[in-house]
C-alpha positions in Angstrom: 256.7 187.7 142.9 260.0 187.8 143.8 262.8 187.4 141.3 266.6 186.1 142.2 269.6 188.2 141.1 272.1 187.0 139.4 275.4 187.3 140.8 277.4 190.5 139.4 280.1 188.5 137.5 277.3 186.5 136.0 275.9 189.4 134.5 278.9 190.7 132.9 279.3 187.2 131.1 276.2 187.9 129.7 277.0 191.3 128.9 280.4 189.6 127.1 278.3 187.3 125.5 276.0 189.8 124.1 279.1 191.5 122.4 280.5 187.9 121.1 276.8 187.5 119.3 277.1 190.7 117.6 281.0 190.7 117.1 282.1 193.5 118.5 284.8 191.1 118.9 285.8 188.5 116.3 287.6 185.2 116.5 291.2 186.0 117.1 291.1 188.7 118.2 292.3 190.5 121.5 290.4 191.7 124.5 290.3 194.7 126.3 292.4 194.2 129.2 290.6 193.2 132.4 290.9 196.6 133.9 289.3 198.1 130.5 286.6 195.8 131.0 286.1 196.8 134.5 286.1 200.4 133.5 283.1 199.5 131.1 281.3 197.5 132.9 281.3 199.6 136.4 282.8 196.8 138.2 285.9 195.6 140.0 288.8 193.6 138.4 287.5 190.8 140.4 284.1 190.3 138.7 285.7 190.7 135.5 288.4 188.1 136.5 285.6 185.7 137.4 283.7 186.6 133.9 286.9 185.6 131.9 287.3 182.4 133.6 283.7 181.2 132.7 283.8 182.0 129.1 287.1 180.6 129.2 286.1 177.6 130.6 283.3 177.3 127.7 286.6 177.9 125.1 284.5 180.9 123.9 288.2 182.8 125.0 291.6 181.4 125.3 294.2 183.1 127.6 297.7 183.5 126.2 300.6 183.8 129.1 302.1 186.8 129.0 300.0 188.5 125.7 296.5 188.6 126.7 292.8 187.5 126.7 291.5 186.3 123.3 288.3 185.4 121.2 288.9 181.4 121.1 289.4 180.5 117.3 287.6 177.0 116.1 290.4 176.8 113.2 293.3 176.6 115.7 295.1 173.2 116.4 294.2 173.4 120.2 290.1 173.7 119.4 289.8 170.9 116.8 290.0 168.4 119.6 286.4 169.9 120.9 284.7 168.8 117.7 287.0 166.2 116.4 286.0 162.7 118.3 287.3 160.0 116.2 291.1 158.9 116.5 293.2 155.6 115.3 293.3 152.1 116.1 296.8 153.6 118.2 294.4 156.4 119.4 296.3 158.6 117.7 294.2 161.7 115.8 294.7 162.7 112.4 291.7 164.8 110.6 290.4 163.3 107.8 290.3 164.4 104.2 286.7 165.7 103.4 285.4 165.7 100.4 281.9 166.8 99.3 280.1 164.6 97.0 276.4 166.2 96.8 274.5 169.6 98.3 271.3 170.6 97.6 268.2 172.7 99.6 265.8 170.5 101.2 262.3 170.6 103.2 264.1 168.3 106.1 262.6 165.3 107.1 260.2 166.0 110.6 263.1 164.7 113.0 265.6 166.9 111.8 263.4 169.9 111.3 262.4 169.3 115.1 266.1 168.9 116.1 266.9 172.1 114.0 263.8 173.9 115.6 262.6 174.5 111.6 258.8 174.1 110.7 258.1 171.0 109.6 256.0 171.3 106.3 257.7 174.7 104.9 256.2 176.3 101.5 259.6 176.1 100.3 263.4 174.5 101.0 264.4 175.7 104.6 267.7 173.8 104.9 271.1 173.4 103.3 271.9 169.6 102.4 275.2 168.6 102.1 276.9 164.7 101.8 280.7 164.3 102.7 283.1 161.0 102.4 285.6 161.9 104.4 289.1 159.8 104.1 292.5 159.2 105.8 295.0 158.4 103.2 293.0 156.5 100.8 290.9 154.7 102.7 287.0 156.3 102.8 286.5 156.0 106.7 282.9 157.9 107.1 280.2 159.3 105.6 278.6 162.2 106.9 275.3 164.5 106.2 275.1 167.7 107.3 271.6 169.6 107.7 272.4 173.8 108.3 269.3 176.3 108.5 268.9 178.8 105.5 268.0 181.0 108.1 271.4 181.1 110.0 273.4 180.3 106.8 271.4 182.2 104.3 274.4 183.0 101.9 276.0 179.7 102.3 277.1 177.5 98.8 279.2 174.4 98.3 282.2 176.7 97.5 282.0 177.8 100.9 282.7 174.3 102.5 285.8 173.0 100.4 287.4 169.8 100.3 290.7 169.4 102.4 290.8 168.9 106.0 289.8 172.3 107.4 287.4 172.0 110.0 284.0 173.4 109.0 283.1 174.8 112.6 286.2 177.1 111.6 284.8 178.3 108.3 280.9 178.5 110.1 283.0 181.3 112.6 285.3 183.2 110.6 282.9 183.3 107.2 279.6 183.0 108.5 279.9 184.7 112.1 277.9 181.7 113.9 279.8 180.3 116.9 279.3 176.7 117.6 280.0 176.4 121.3 278.8 173.3 122.3 277.5 170.1 120.9 275.2 167.1 121.5 276.0 163.7 120.3 274.2 160.3 120.2 275.9 156.8 119.2 274.1 153.7 117.7 275.3 150.4 116.0 273.8 150.2 112.9 274.2 147.8 110.0 275.4 149.2 106.9 272.9 150.1 103.6 273.9 149.3 99.8 274.7 153.2 99.2 277.0 153.7 102.3 278.5 150.4 101.9 279.7 151.3 98.3 281.0 154.7 99.6 282.9 153.1 102.5 283.8 150.0 100.2 282.4 147.3 103.1 280.3 144.9 103.0 276.7 145.5 102.9 275.4 144.7 106.2 278.4 145.4 107.6 278.9 147.3 111.4 279.3 150.6 111.6 279.0 152.9 114.0 276.4 155.9 113.5 277.0 159.3 115.2 274.2 161.8 115.5 274.8 165.4 116.5 273.1 168.7 117.3 275.6 171.6 117.3 274.2 174.7 119.4 276.0 178.6 119.2 274.8 181.0 121.9 271.5 180.7 123.5 271.2 177.2 123.1 270.2 177.7 119.3 270.5 174.8 117.3 272.8 175.3 113.9 273.8 172.0 113.0 272.1 168.1 112.4 274.8 166.2 111.7 274.6 162.8 111.1 277.9 160.2 110.3 277.8 156.7 109.9 282.1 155.1 110.2 283.9 152.3 109.5 285.4 151.2 112.6 287.6 148.6 110.8 290.1 151.5 110.9 288.6 154.5 113.8 287.1 154.7 116.7 285.3 157.2 118.9 286.9 158.8 121.7 285.8 161.6 124.1 287.8 162.9 126.7 285.5 164.1 129.7 288.1 166.2 130.8 288.2 168.7 128.0 284.1 168.3 127.7 282.0 171.1 127.2 
């Protein structure tokens, strides 16, 4: 049986990712120079440069003209657009204020467990569950339920997810060293149930948007399952495919 050898720059890319996974270079930290990386990996600068381009294209690194290459920080404004897909009716983007209304440890439903790669019938709770209401000004626009594997976030408590506008993925990255590098989303038009109607201050049965998201870290490992119900009277979904990842 023959095996296909990866291009050299792909091998360097994989080695750099392995170092990011282990935290050799922290979020916001400057990477070694291209010459130093070439020396570390025993390759030419052109090979390192191509590997860095790949990681930059995947939003794992950021190049700053005249300063160097840095590990991407998810809490920075330039990276918030990667994970925030809701805009106002005029197209303006404003990060809503998030308020945590409930949290507990759970045995998630089979669908959620399957999406997260968890056992469907564990002997004890194996996931964190959080529910938020997000508002712009005094207007509630979104109800969100988030399920996170306890194995990935073993020490997570509700105090780690404060109310406000701080991006959760920034907290995941800086506090728990979990980098969200891509996500899958499905959109569905649904009718608001009584509880969601009360939280969003809309009539029962009002049409709303449901967004289902699975977020992944390195090696295609699912680290979050999220369902959001959005009042589209004030907000709409928008994704710029030019910045997709």
